[in-house]
Structure formats: C-alpha cells, structure tokens
N, C-alpha and C positions, 0 to 999 in steps of 0.2 A: 696403571692408567693407560688407556689406549687412545692414541691420536689418529685421526683419519685425515690424510692429505691426498691430493691428486698431483702426481708427478707428470709434468708436461715438457715437451721439447720444442714445440713450434708455436708461433704466434697464432696461427689459425686454430690450434688446439686450445690455446688460452681463451680466444674469443668464443669458441663453441661452448666451453665449460662455463665461462662467465655468463653467457647468454642463457644457459640452463639454470642460472641462479646460484651457482656455487660461490661462496664467499671468497674474495681474493686472499684472505688470510689462511685459507685451506689449500692454496695452490702453491706448489714449488716449481719454479722454472728451472729445469734440470738439464738443459742442453749443454753439452760439454764445450761447444764453440758458439757462443751466443752472438747473434747479429746485433749491431748497435740499434737498428730500428726496432728489433724485438725487445731489447732492454728498455728503450724509451716507451714502447707500448705497455710493457709491464708496469712501468712507473706511472703512466697515465691512468691505468686501470686499478692501481693499488695492490698489484702482486709484488710483495716485498721479499718473499723467501726465494733464495736462489742457491744452487750448488755451484761449486767451482772445481775444476780439474787441474788448474795450473795457475801460476802467478800472473800470467798475462790476463786471464779471465778476471782475476781479482781487480787488477788495475783498470781494465775496460769497464767493469761494472761501477767501480768507484768513480770513474770519470763521468759516466753518463747517468748514474742513479746512486748518488752518494748515500742515500738513506736506506738502501736495500739491506736486507738481513741475510746472512750467510748460514747455510746448514751443511753439515757433513753427513753423508749417508754411508753407512757400512752395511755390507751384506754378510751375515754370519749365520750359519746353520739354516740357510734358506729363508731367513727373516731379515727385514730391513731394520737397522738401528739408526735412529735419528738423533743428531747432536746439534744444538744451536746455542 
C-alpha cells in the first residue's frame, strides 16, 4: 500500500498547500523546532500529523495541540518509512 503525504516545515507552506486543496490529513508538519504559533495554526486548520525530534517537542505539542498525532519518519535505502 502506498501513502502520499506532504512534508512541510513552515506555516506559510501549510497555508499554501491547504489553499491548493490538499486535505489536512495528508499533511505532516515536520519542522524539528516548531513555533507555538505554527502549532496552533496547524490545530486550527486540522493538520494533526506531526513529527518530533526530541522530548521538548513532544511536550510543546502536547501543551498546545493535545489531539495531534505523532509520526516517526525513517529514511532507509533512499526511501521514507512512515510509522504512526
């Protein structure tokens, strides 16, 4: 099975992709150091999937978007592997 997602790092990228009609459930907010305002924007727009790089990011997202869903991305052999 193949899943198609858009990996984004900035709020303006999220806005642009959403404005193009991409469904929020196909967007992964993958910034390694998320700004709180961007986390809140993602929550308002329904972008629930997020990556994390450290414990601080987990707590920050939990505090500002407790219903977010986390994914772990692995790169192996030139391919992304998605775990959620």
